[in-house]
ROZAPA-528727 format. One line per field, with one value per residue (C-alpha): residue number from 1; x, y, z; residue in three letters; chain. Coordinates in pm, 1 decimal. Example, Ala and Ser with C-alpha at 12.3 -4.5 7.8 and 13.67 -1.06 7.14 Angstrom:
# ROZAPA-528727
i <- 1/2
xx <- 1230.0/1367.0
yy <- -450.0/-106.0
zz <- 780.0/714.0
aa <- ALA/SER
ch <- A/A
***
This chain:
# ROZAPA-528727
i <- 1/2/3/4/5/6/7/8/9/10/11/12/13/14/15/16/17/18/19/20/21/22/23/24/25/26/27/28/29/30/31/32/33/34/35/36/37/38/39/40/41/42/43/44/45/46/47/48/49/50/51/52/53/54/55/56/57/58/59/60/61/62/63/64/65/66/67/68/69/70/71/72/73/74/75/76/77/78/79/80/81/82/83/84/85/86/87/88/89/90/91/92/93/94/95/96/97/98/99/100/101/102/103/104/105/106/107/108/109/110/111/112/113/114/115/116/117/118/119/120/121/122/123/124/125/126/127/128/129/130/131/132/133/134/135/136/137/138/139/140/141/142/143/144/145/146/147/148/149/150/151/152/153/154/155/156/157/158/159/160/161/162/163/164/165/166/167/168/169/170/171/172/173/174/175/176/177/178/179/180/181/182/183/184/185/186/187/188/189/190/191/192/193/194/195/196/197/198/199/200/201/202/203/204/205/206/207/208/209/210/211/212/213/214/215/216/217/218/219/220/221/222/223/224/225/226/227/228/229/230/231/232/233/234/235/236/237/238/239/240/241/242/243/244/245/246/247/248/249/250/251/252/253/254/255/256/257/258/259/260/261/262/263/264/265/266/267/268/269/270/271/272/273/274/275/276/277/278/279/280/281/282/283/284/285/286/287/288/289/290/291/292/293/294/295/296/297/298/299/300/301/302/303/304/305/306/307/308/309/310/311/312/313/314/315/316/317/318/319/320/321/322/323/324/325/326/327/328/329/330/331/332/333/334/335/336/337/338/339/340/341/342/343/344/345/346/347/348/349/350/351/352/353/354/355/356/357/358/359/360/361/362/363/364/365/366/367/368/369/370/371/372/373/374/375/376/377/378/379/380/381/382/383/384/385/386/387/388/389/390/391/392/393/394/395/396/397/398/399/400/401/402/403/404/405/406/407/408/409/410/411/412/413/414/415/416/417/418/419/420/421/422/423/424/425/426/427/428/429/430/431/432/433/434/435/436/437/438/439/440/441/442/443/444/445/446/447/448/449/450/451/452/453/454/455/456/457/458/459/460/461/462/463/464/465/466/467/468/469/470/471/472/473/474/475/476/477/478/479/480/481/482/483/484/485/486/487/488/489/490/491/492/493/494/495/496/497/498/499
xx <- -3300.7/-3535.6/-3261.7/-2987.6/-3194.1/-3244.3/-2867.5/-2792.7/-3058.8/-2930.7/-2571.5/-2689.7/-2888.1/-2559.3/-2351.9/-2605.3/-2625.1/-2252.9/-2194.5/-2461.6/-2286.4/-1948.5/-2078.9/-2255.5/-1935.4/-1737.4/-1938.7/-1933.9/-1554.1/-1492.7/-1715.9/-1636.0/-1492.3/-1358.9/-1475.0/-1229.6/-1069.7/-1112.7/-855.3/-754.1/-944.5/-975.2/-1129.8/-922.2/-942.8/-1214.5/-1360.6/-1697.6/-1865.4/-2039.7/-1693.6/-1531.2/-1338.2/-1252.7/-889.4/-824.7/-513.2/-473.2/-311.0/-617.0/-525.6/-828.3/-957.6/-1113.9/-1333.2/-1705.8/-1658.0/-1372.3/-1545.2/-1271.7/-909.9/-928.0/-1093.6/-818.9/-568.5/-723.5/-753.6/-357.4/-296.8/-503.7/-281.8/8.1/-67.3/-179.2/93.3/335.3/166.1/407.8/441.8/568.5/299.8/507.0/578.0/354.4/292.6/659.4/854.8/1175.1/1473.3/1258.8/1430.0/1160.0/977.5/648.5/340.1/466.1/821.1/696.4/554.8/749.1/1031.4/981.1/1303.1/1184.8/853.2/1012.0/1266.7/1540.0/1434.4/1055.6/1055.1/761.1/829.8/905.9/628.4/470.6/687.7/1010.3/1223.2/1539.1/1510.7/1764.6/1848.6/1960.1/2130.4/2371.6/2475.7/2633.0/2739.6/3085.3/2993.4/3005.2/2697.7/2390.0/2070.5/1760.0/1494.6/1190.5/1377.4/1680.4/1619.1/1849.1/1910.9/2094.5/1940.6/2138.9/1939.2/1581.7/1592.6/1954.2/2108.4/2467.7/2402.7/2291.3/2475.5/2498.5/2234.5/1952.3/1773.9/1495.5/1356.8/1177.2/1034.2/1246.7/1478.1/1741.2/2102.9/2256.1/2351.1/2048.1/2161.9/2086.7/2354.0/2233.4/2419.5/2562.2/2779.3/2583.5/2354.2/2001.0/1876.6/1548.9/1324.4/1007.1/762.4/432.2/150.5/-17.5/-306.2/-52.2/136.0/-161.1/-265.8/47.4/100.6/-259.7/-215.6/143.7/256.9/581.9/664.0/690.6/563.2/264.2/179.1/203.6/-7.6/-256.3/-290.7/-281.4/-586.7/-780.5/-727.0/-587.0/-352.8/-583.5/-470.9/-709.0/-926.0/-969.2/-1303.4/-1458.0/-1470.0/-1371.1/-1058.0/-724.7/-666.6/-304.4/-47.9/267.7/531.0/833.9/1057.0/1371.9/1619.6/1895.1/2173.2/2234.6/2594.3/2564.9/2331.2/2365.4/2250.2/1894.8/1806.1/1733.2/1469.5/1250.4/1286.1/1145.6/1473.7/1531.0/1832.8/1969.6/2230.1/2338.4/2585.0/2830.2/2808.2/3188.5/3349.4/3081.4/3102.0/2818.1/2776.0/2523.8/2397.0/2084.5/1864.7/1604.2/1303.8/1303.2/1039.2/740.1/534.3/218.6/28.1/-305.5/-575.6/-953.3/-1279.3/-1343.5/-1002.1/-921.9/-661.4/-479.1/-464.3/-118.4/21.4/372.8/500.4/843.3/1012.7/961.0/1354.6/1440.1/1432.5/1287.6/908.1/896.0/1116.4/1314.4/1224.8/1422.9/1679.2/1569.2/1789.4/1975.1/1989.4/1794.1/1872.5/1925.7/1970.2/2257.9/2202.9/2595.2/2665.1/2983.8/3082.1/3235.1/3544.6/3538.6/3827.9/3726.6/3879.8/4007.5/4213.8/3984.6/3844.5/3469.2/3262.6/2928.4/2769.1/2528.7/2293.5/1958.3/1835.5/2114.0/2178.6/2541.6/2812.6/2941.3/2801.9/2864.7/3059.9/3292.6/3341.7/3240.3/2918.3/2892.4/2615.6/2342.4/2159.0/1788.8/1486.8/1110.9/991.8/616.0/526.9/291.8/-65.0/-151.2/-543.3/-566.4/-236.7/-78.9/-383.2/-422.4/-83.4/-76.8/-409.9/-259.6/70.9/-100.7/-313.3/-26.3/141.3/-155.5/-195.8/162.4/355.0/696.3/604.7/864.1/551.7/447.4/757.9/640.3/419.4/197.4/320.6/18.8/-238.2/-334.4/-681.9/-935.2/-1285.0/-1360.3/-1181.7/-1119.9/-1272.9/-1038.5/-981.4/-1197.2/-935.5/-540.7/-460.4/-121.5/62.7/36.4/-315.9/-517.0/-588.3/-749.8/-510.1/-790.8/-965.7/-661.6/-682.0/-428.7/-315.0/-39.5/-46.8/278.4/332.1/684.1/876.5/1214.9/1359.5/1249.1/1182.5/1463.5/1550.9/1248.9/1023.5/895.0/832.9/667.7/382.0/333.8/65.2/233.3/524.4/295.7/58.6/370.8/380.7/376.1/396.9/732.3/906.3/940.7/1170.4/937.8/626.5/760.1/440.5/281.8/576.2/410.4/73.2/-33.9/76.2/-199.8/24.1/249.6/613.9/681.6/499.4/754.3/1022.3/898.5/1163.6/1124.1/1320.1/1606.1/1414.9/1137.0/871.2/655.5/641.6/351.0/350.3/329.7/187.5/443.6/252.4/-30.6/-41.8
yy <- 5215.6/4901.0/4864.6/4842.1/4602.0/4374.7/4344.2/4286.5/4003.9/3833.6/3839.2/3680.5/3395.6/3352.1/3309.0/3065.9/2858.5/2849.9/2760.1/2469.5/2359.3/2346.2/2171.0/1938.3/1879.7/1826.6/1565.4/1364.9/1384.4/1045.6/889.7/1121.2/976.8/1130.8/1095.8/843.3/1006.8/862.0/596.2/523.5/219.7/26.7/-299.6/-606.9/-820.7/-1081.8/-1343.2/-1249.6/-944.3/-1140.9/-1195.5/-850.6/-724.3/-381.7/-314.9/-20.6/144.2/172.1/-13.5/-230.7/-581.8/-782.0/-1054.5/-1263.9/-1247.4/-1272.7/-1618.4/-1779.8/-1933.1/-1876.7/-1839.8/-1478.3/-1398.9/-1545.7/-1386.8/-1048.9/-1117.6/-1175.0/-851.7/-650.0/-852.1/-742.2/-359.2/-336.7/-513.6/-299.7/27.7/288.1/340.9/692.7/953.7/1156.5/857.8/756.3/379.1/251.3/575.8/486.6/483.5/472.3/229.0/285.2/-32.6/-86.7/-246.5/-611.9/-534.9/-412.7/-770.1/-957.9/-1217.0/-1573.2/-1592.4/-1302.4/-1448.4/-1792.9/-1728.7/-1957.9/-2188.9/-2068.9/-1763.3/-1481.7/-1292.4/-899.0/-660.7/-619.9/-407.5/-548.7/-659.4/-780.2/-922.1/-870.2/-1223.4/-1217.8/-880.3/-1018.3/-1273.1/-974.1/-768.8/-745.4/-559.6/-207.3/-210.6/-50.6/-252.2/-71.8/-315.2/-153.1/-60.4/-280.0/-535.4/-829.9/-1099.8/-1429.5/-1672.2/-1726.7/-2037.4/-2130.2/-2491.4/-2565.9/-2465.9/-2479.0/-2166.3/-1958.0/-1831.9/-1816.4/-2092.9/-1908.8/-2212.2/-2162.6/-2489.1/-2492.6/-2771.3/-3025.1/-3081.0/-3086.5/-3240.8/-3019.8/-2668.9/-2470.0/-2097.0/-1890.1/-1658.4/-1358.6/-1247.2/-971.9/-1236.2/-1155.5/-1422.2/-1400.1/-1335.8/-1487.2/-1378.7/-1494.3/-1242.3/-1307.6/-1078.4/-937.4/-1171.5/-1462.6/-1309.7/-1255.3/-1601.6/-1745.2/-1496.3/-1523.6/-1912.1/-1935.6/-2134.6/-1947.6/-2248.6/-2600.0/-2741.8/-2544.5/-2656.9/-3004.8/-2955.0/-2823.5/-3095.6/-3358.3/-3180.9/-3228.1/-2880.4/-2861.3/-2550.9/-2354.1/-2018.7/-1750.2/-1700.1/-1380.2/-1232.2/-1041.1/-678.2/-800.5/-920.2/-997.0/-1366.7/-1517.6/-1432.7/-1577.4/-1416.6/-1529.3/-1285.9/-1302.5/-1014.3/-951.0/-735.7/-401.3/-385.9/-54.7/166.1/457.5/238.1/345.3/-25.9/-10.0/259.5/-40.1/-240.0/-206.6/-118.5/-179.9/-108.9/-416.6/-566.6/-897.6/-1183.5/-1283.9/-1670.9/-1671.4/-1435.0/-1466.7/-1049.9/-835.2/-546.3/-278.7/-301.8/-235.0/-513.0/-522.4/-747.5/-1016.2/-1269.4/-1281.3/-1542.6/-1472.4/-1723.5/-1615.9/-1830.0/-1706.2/-1823.8/-1912.0/-2076.5/-2256.3/-2438.0/-2094.0/-1876.2/-1927.8/-1635.2/-1580.2/-1270.4/-1182.4/-914.1/-901.1/-923.3/-1222.8/-1487.8/-1504.5/-1597.5/-1696.3/-1849.9/-1593.1/-1306.3/-985.1/-919.9/-655.1/-324.7/-417.0/-806.3/-1057.7/-1104.2/-1488.2/-1581.9/-1508.1/-1601.7/-1604.0/-1812.5/-1967.5/-2220.5/-2046.4/-2220.1/-2124.7/-2186.6/-2334.5/-2266.7/-2623.8/-2581.4/-2760.1/-2603.7/-2669.5/-2558.8/-2391.0/-2505.1/-2329.9/-2608.8/-2435.6/-2490.9/-2686.2/-2656.4/-2526.4/-2786.9/-2623.9/-2427.4/-2058.9/-2094.9/-2298.3/-2068.1/-1723.2/-1666.0/-1759.0/-1675.4/-1963.1/-2008.5/-2033.3/-2082.5/-2077.4/-2438.2/-2350.9/-2057.0/-1815.8/-1884.9/-1706.5/-1741.6/-1559.4/-1441.2/-1288.4/-1044.7/-960.0/-878.8/-664.7/-473.1/-418.4/-282.8/-41.3/53.6/109.0/297.4/516.4/614.3/618.6/652.8/611.3/315.0/40.1/-199.8/-167.0/-402.3/-702.0/-983.6/-1253.0/-1600.8/-1777.2/-1827.4/-2152.5/-2184.6/-2468.4/-2516.1/-2765.5/-2610.1/-2856.5/-2707.9/-2683.9/-2995.8/-3005.6/-3229.1/-3269.8/-3480.2/-3618.5/-3463.6/-3479.7/-3329.5/-3548.6/-3276.2/-3339.0/-3247.8/-3218.5/-2968.8/-2744.0/-2510.2/-2285.9/-2166.8/-2414.5/-2756.8/-2683.7/-2330.7/-2198.7/-1906.9/-1904.1/-1728.8/-1952.1/-2293.4/-2261.5/-2620.8/-2801.3/-2608.2/-2916.6/-3133.0/-2957.5/-2694.8/-2491.2/-2705.8/-3046.3/-2940.8/-2764.6/-3030.4/-3189.9/-2899.9/-3014.2/-2854.4/-2800.1/-3086.9/-3181.8/-3445.3/-3551.4/-3595.6/-3735.9/-3895.7/-3589.6/-3422.5/-3520.2/-3330.9/-3116.4/-2745.4/-2607.3/-2574.1/-2330.4/-2436.8/-2139.4/-2266.3/-2547.1/-2311.8/-2297.9/-2407.4/-2500.0/-2418.3/-2622.2/-2690.3/-2869.2/-2589.1/-2350.1/-1981.0/-1725.5/-1452.5/-1095.5/-850.6/-582.3/-368.5/-347.2/-349.5
zz <- 838.6/693.7/433.2/679.6/912.7/605.6/531.4/896.3/898.1/582.1/711.5/1058.2/842.9/653.5/933.7/1116.0/793.8/752.5/1103.7/1078.6/775.4/935.5/1240.6/1035.9/839.0/1134.5/1285.8/983.6/911.1/1023.6/763.9/492.2/177.9/-106.2/-457.0/-618.1/-934.6/-1275.0/-1373.1/-1723.7/-1850.9/-2144.2/-2300.4/-2296.3/-2616.1/-2596.0/-2831.5/-2715.8/-2609.0/-2345.2/-2178.0/-2226.0/-1938.4/-1853.2/-1738.0/-1478.2/-1464.6/-1094.2/-798.9/-692.6/-732.8/-827.3/-598.3/-860.1/-1180.8/-1164.4/-1352.0/-1554.5/-1869.6/-2127.1/-2191.2/-2274.1/-1980.9/-1785.6/-1973.7/-1917.8/-1557.8/-1556.7/-1740.2/-1466.8/-1190.0/-1374.2/-1408.6/-1057.9/-909.4/-1084.4/-1001.1/-843.7/-478.8/-496.5/-568.4/-810.9/-1040.0/-1314.7/-1439.0/-1562.5/-1569.5/-1766.5/-1531.5/-1199.1/-943.0/-688.3/-583.0/-727.0/-527.0/-539.0/-462.7/-116.3/-46.3/197.5/89.5/137.5/371.5/588.3/667.7/742.0/984.0/1139.0/1405.3/1329.1/1533.0/1480.8/1168.6/1156.3/1091.2/736.3/503.7/621.0/328.8/497.9/863.2/1121.7/1130.5/768.7/763.0/1052.3/821.4/607.4/923.1/823.6/498.9/455.7/247.8/437.5/472.4/506.3/648.0/446.5/123.8/47.1/-233.0/-106.8/-389.4/-338.5/-539.0/-862.2/-934.1/-903.0/-796.5/-651.0/-323.6/-452.6/-653.5/-346.4/-80.9/304.8/333.5/195.9/38.7/-228.6/-156.3/-481.5/-716.8/-920.1/-1089.3/-844.5/-824.0/-1112.0/-1201.4/-1348.7/-1324.8/-1618.9/-1767.5/-1994.4/-2313.3/-2127.5/-1919.2/-1583.0/-1394.9/-1323.6/-964.0/-843.5/-570.7/-412.7/-261.6/-53.8/-31.6/267.3/261.8/240.4/535.1/753.3/715.1/788.5/1108.2/1270.2/1240.3/1346.4/1053.2/1018.0/1261.9/1134.8/1458.2/1454.5/1117.4/1223.7/1524.3/1268.5/1048.6/1346.7/1463.3/1134.8/998.1/639.9/561.9/305.3/198.9/182.5/-150.1/-334.3/-391.8/-686.4/-571.1/-239.5/-48.7/-266.6/-138.4/-130.2/-390.5/-443.8/-680.9/-839.8/-1004.9/-1251.6/-1242.3/-1502.2/-1419.6/-1575.0/-1695.6/-1909.7/-1718.9/-1953.6/-2246.8/-2384.7/-2393.6/-2001.3/-2076.5/-2189.6/-1846.0/-1502.4/-1282.9/-937.5/-705.0/-530.5/-314.2/-471.0/-328.9/-607.0/-561.0/-724.0/-483.4/-213.8/-181.4/-164.1/-407.3/-510.6/-834.4/-1061.7/-1204.3/-1460.5/-1442.7/-1733.5/-1590.4/-1338.3/-1214.1/-1046.9/-847.0/-708.5/-517.8/-576.2/-483.5/-848.7/-868.4/-554.2/-759.4/-832.1/-1124.9/-1267.9/-1485.4/-1621.7/-1804.5/-1960.8/-2134.0/-2495.1/-2566.9/-2378.5/-2674.2/-3020.7/-3018.4/-3388.1/-3631.3/-3845.9/-3628.5/-3648.2/-3373.6/-3154.4/-3147.4/-2850.2/-2919.6/-2713.1/-2338.8/-2357.7/-2734.3/-2997.8/-3329.8/-3374.0/-3055.0/-3016.3/-2747.6/-2436.1/-2233.2/-1873.0/-1631.7/-1296.8/-967.0/-954.2/-1262.0/-1491.9/-1802.2/-1919.7/-2226.1/-2206.9/-2563.9/-2799.9/-2792.8/-2675.1/-2324.0/-2207.2/-1841.8/-1774.5/-1670.9/-1348.2/-1046.7/-1028.5/-720.3/-941.4/-1208.5/-1349.8/-1566.8/-1928.1/-2162.5/-2201.7/-2517.4/-2490.7/-2704.5/-2644.4/-2666.6/-2670.8/-2902.1/-2738.2/-2779.3/-3140.6/-3067.8/-2746.0/-2586.6/-2897.2/-2981.0/-2605.9/-2563.5/-2864.7/-2753.7/-2395.3/-2501.1/-2727.7/-2463.9/-2221.3/-2503.9/-2559.5/-2175.3/-2077.4/-2389.8/-2219.5/-1988.9/-1968.2/-1936.2/-2293.1/-2327.0/-2159.6/-2271.3/-2116.4/-2183.2/-2065.5/-1795.3/-1638.9/-1491.6/-1404.5/-1573.5/-1293.7/-966.5/-700.5/-366.4/-63.7/127.1/443.6/605.2/549.1/234.0/111.2/-182.1/-457.7/-493.3/-705.1/-978.2/-1301.5/-1553.7/-1827.9/-1621.3/-1610.5/-1928.4/-2089.4/-2439.2/-2462.6/-2327.5/-2130.5/-1976.5/-1914.3/-1870.1/-2049.3/-1737.3/-1489.5/-1667.8/-1913.2/-1905.6/-1858.3/-2078.2/-2248.5/-1957.8/-1675.3/-1623.2/-1323.0/-1142.0/-1238.4/-997.5/-728.1/-660.9/-486.1/-248.3/115.9/481.7/637.7/765.4/1130.0/1266.3/1540.5/1329.5/964.8/910.0/821.5/615.5/329.8/388.4/86.7/108.2/-98.5/-408.6/-242.8/-188.5/21.1/325.3/339.2/421.1/774.2/1050.3/1419.9/1718.1/1827.1/2167.0/1982.1/2105.2/1914.5/2006.9/1999.0/1770.6/1900.9/1645.4/1590.2/1345.7/1105.9/714.1
aa <- MET/LYS/LEU/LEU/HIS/PHE/LYS/ILE/THR/ILE/LEU/ILE/SER/LEU/PHE/VAL/ILE/GLY/TRP/LEU/SER/LEU/ARG/ASN/THR/SER/SER/GLN/SER/ALA/THR/TYR/GLN/LYS/ILE/ALA/THR/VAL/ASP/ASN/SER/CYS/ASP/CYS/TYR/SER/THR/SER/PRO/LEU/THR/LYS/ILE/VAL/ILE/ASN/PHE/ASN/GLY/ASN/VAL/PRO/GLY/ASP/LEU/LEU/SER/PHE/THR/ASN/GLN/SER/GLN/ALA/ASN/CYS/PHE/ALA/TRP/GLN/GLU/PHE/ILE/SER/LEU/ASN/TRP/PRO/THR/THR/LYS/SER/ALA/SER/PHE/GLY/ASP/PRO/GLY/ASP/THR/ASN/PRO/VAL/ALA/TRP/GLU/THR/TYR/MET/PRO/GLU/ASN/VAL/LEU/PHE/GLN/PRO/GLU/GLY/VAL/PRO/PRO/PRO/GLU/TRP/GLY/THR/LEU/VAL/SER/GLU/GLU/TYR/ALA/SER/LYS/PHE/LYS/THR/SER/ARG/LEU/GLN/PHE/ASN/PRO/SER/LYS/THR/LYS/LEU/LEU/THR/PHE/ALA/ALA/LYS/PHE/ASP/VAL/LYS/ASP/THR/VAL/LYS/GLY/LEU/ASN/PRO/ASN/GLN/ALA/ALA/PRO/PHE/GLY/LYS/PRO/ASN/TRP/LEU/GLY/ALA/GLN/ASN/LYS/THR/ASN/VAL/TRP/TYR/GLU/ILE/LYS/LEU/ASN/TYR/ASP/TYR/TYR/LYS/PHE/VAL/VAL/ASP/ASN/GLY/TYR/TYR/ASN/ALA/ILE/THR/GLN/HIS/ASP/SER/VAL/ARG/ASN/GLY/VAL/PRO/ILE/ASN/PHE/PRO/GLN/GLY/VAL/TYR/ASN/GLY/LYS/VAL/GLY/ALA/ILE/GLU/LEU/LYS/ALA/ALA/TRP/MET/GLU/VAL/ASP/THR/PRO/SER/SER/ALA/LYS/TRP/LYS/GLN/TYR/LYS/LEU/SER/ASN/ALA/ILE/VAL/MET/ASP/PRO/TYR/THR/GLY/LYS/LEU/ARG/ASN/THR/THR/VAL/ALA/LEU/VAL/GLY/LEU/HIS/ILE/LEU/HIS/LYS/THR/GLN/ASN/GLN/PRO/THR/TRP/VAL/TRP/ALA/THR/PHE/GLU/HIS/ILE/ASP/ASN/VAL/PRO/ASP/VAL/ALA/ASN/ALA/PRO/THR/PRO/THR/TYR/GLY/TYR/ASN/PHE/TYR/ASN/ALA/ASN/CYS/THR/PRO/THR/GLN/VAL/ALA/LEU/LYS/ASN/GLY/LYS/THR/VAL/THR/VAL/PRO/CYS/THR/PRO/ASN/THR/PRO/PRO/PRO/TYR/TYR/LEU/SER/GLU/GLY/ARG/VAL/ALA/PRO/ILE/GLN/VAL/THR/ARG/VAL/ASN/SER/ILE/ASP/PRO/GLU/ASP/ALA/VAL/PRO/ILE/ASN/THR/ARG/MET/GLN/ASN/ASN/ILE/LYS/THR/PHE/TYR/PRO/ASN/SER/VAL/PHE/GLN/TYR/TYR/GLN/LEU/VAL/ASP/VAL/ILE/TRP/SER/GLN/LEU/PRO/ILE/PRO/ASP/PRO/THR/LYS/PRO/ILE/GLN/ALA/PRO/GLN/ASN/ILE/ASN/ALA/SER/SER/MET/LEU/SER/GLY/LYS/ALA/ILE/VAL/ALA/ASN/THR/THR/MET/GLU/SER/TYR/VAL/GLN/ASP/SER/ASN/THR/CYS/TYR/SER/CYS/HIS/LYS/TYR/SER/THR/ILE/ALA/ASP/TYR/SER/LYS/ASP/THR/ILE/ASN/ASN/ASN/VAL/PHE/GLY/ASP/PHE/SER/PHE/ALA/ILE/SER/ALA/ALA/GLN/TYR/PRO/LYS/ASN/GLY/SER/ALA/MET/LYS/PHE/LYS/LYS/LYS/GLY/LYS/LYS
ch <- A/A/A/A/A/A/A/A/A/A/A/A/A/A/A/A/A/A/A/A/A/A/A/A/A/A/A/A/A/A/A/A/A/A/A/A/A/A/A/A/A/A/A/A/A/A/A/A/A/A/A/A/A/A/A/A/A/A/A/A/A/A/A/A/A/A/A/A/A/A/A/A/A/A/A/A/A/A/A/A/A/A/A/A/A/A/A/A/A/A/A/A/A/A/A/A/A/A/A/A/A/A/A/A/A/A/A/A/A/A/A/A/A/A/A/A/A/A/A/A/A/A/A/A/A/A/A/A/A/A/A/A/A/A/A/A/A/A/A/A/A/A/A/A/A/A/A/A/A/A/A/A/A/A/A/A/A/A/A/A/A/A/A/A/A/A/A/A/A/A/A/A/A/A/A/A/A/A/A/A/A/A/A/A/A/A/A/A/A/A/A/A/A/A/A/A/A/A/A/A/A/A/A/A/A/A/A/A/A/A/A/A/A/A/A/A/A/A/A/A/A/A/A/A/A/A/A/A/A/A/A/A/A/A/A/A/A/A/A/A/A/A/A/A/A/A/A/A/A/A/A/A/A/A/A/A/A/A/A/A/A/A/A/A/A/A/A/A/A/A/A/A/A/A/A/A/A/A/A/A/A/A/A/A/A/A/A/A/A/A/A/A/A/A/A/A/A/A/A/A/A/A/A/A/A/A/A/A/A/A/A/A/A/A/A/A/A/A/A/A/A/A/A/A/A/A/A/A/A/A/A/A/A/A/A/A/A/A/A/A/A/A/A/A/A/A/A/A/A/A/A/A/A/A/A/A/A/A/A/A/A/A/A/A/A/A/A/A/A/A/A/A/A/A/A/A/A/A/A/A/A/A/A/A/A/A/A/A/A/A/A/A/A/A/A/A/A/A/A/A/A/A/A/A/A/A/A/A/A/A/A/A/A/A/A/A/A/A/A/A/A/A/A/A/A/A/A/A/A/A/A/A/A/A/A/A/A/A/A/A/A/A/A/A/A/A/A/A/A/A/A/A/A/A/A/A/A/A/A/A/A/A/A/A/A/A/A/A/A/A/A/A/A/A/A/A/A/A/A/A/A/A/A/A/A/A/A/A/A/A/A/A/A/A/A/A/A/A/A
***
């Protein structure tokens, strides 16, 4: 009996302890946090152990560095951005799975022409990739537009409106007034898109800056437009991305196992018709405003097979995307009956618009070699690290071209100022004096670098307040895309959803 009583006592005690444990767990469920899984990580190349940066393979976009002290740090920060921004959005995917056309993180950001709607009306909720207003422009098409999944590409040139369609103006920096589309060696044109992250979106929405009138009201009240800054181990800050996509002509080719692929709907500037296609990422600009870099961090990446990086480099297995050592001039018949010649002289803009004639290959070379002191060894280190952790990843075939950062950052203005921003060029550092991406600055590689154009950014034009049309737009051309209602009144935004 004593033994039985002892066993019963033990069972009762265990029951009470278990019940209390469950009760305690239940009461704390709201604050319970899972222990984070350990990510793959590696050291990024650095010229000094004091400035070594650890790269983490996950989707957490860094807000800033603890400090920027040299070029290798800036380059490593850019590689961390590139990895995090290209992190998969589907749980079953690994980093850079070949053939995976699902969107990566940055592809879920909002397109510029969705954030800034016609007549300055409030934008749709976060996560919308094609707004109803733009989808309605193509309502006669049989193609299906999914507002949260469709990649709609209509910019066939980075700068000129004549190479876009349906009035979707990219409103970018100079040069203007001449054709500057880019034709790949597979005789397809490159498509461009501009994406804005959630911090950028929220800043615009919270302040009503999707409307040009509100922007002008702000500056008239002495409030400058200063985008949010990223913080080290904190908020991300404003990010603006510009991507270049090459069309996939032969999906079955093993070549495309080395590229980030996405499904897209494109509008052919020559035929004016929409079609489904697959595109391959060949260039990516990452513009990121941070607390330590209020003049933004300017990073740019390319696919390694775009153009030769050094003289007499061996030709890749599948050839270069924008260069042919055996190039011959191409004769193109235009709609007006004339014939023009696309030469083999490198980096020469085409002599016609895509609305006038079909695509021809453009010969491109890199004018400014990739910095051998920092960028080249960092690229090698990071490509090898990616290959080690993710042997089949397509991102081992991309390379950092360069990063621009400031050693003497200019603080945000406390009141509106006129463009251009008076930036000290000698304080802006990079591996090379001029930074250019061969897919996006193809024809101005020797004349302009990122900030030399973006310092001319302004707020959006407003016809009833032209005196303020030249107010500085904090290095972002996208903010100038805002429009205003025909009746001249601003509209208040009603929040439609959360991040």
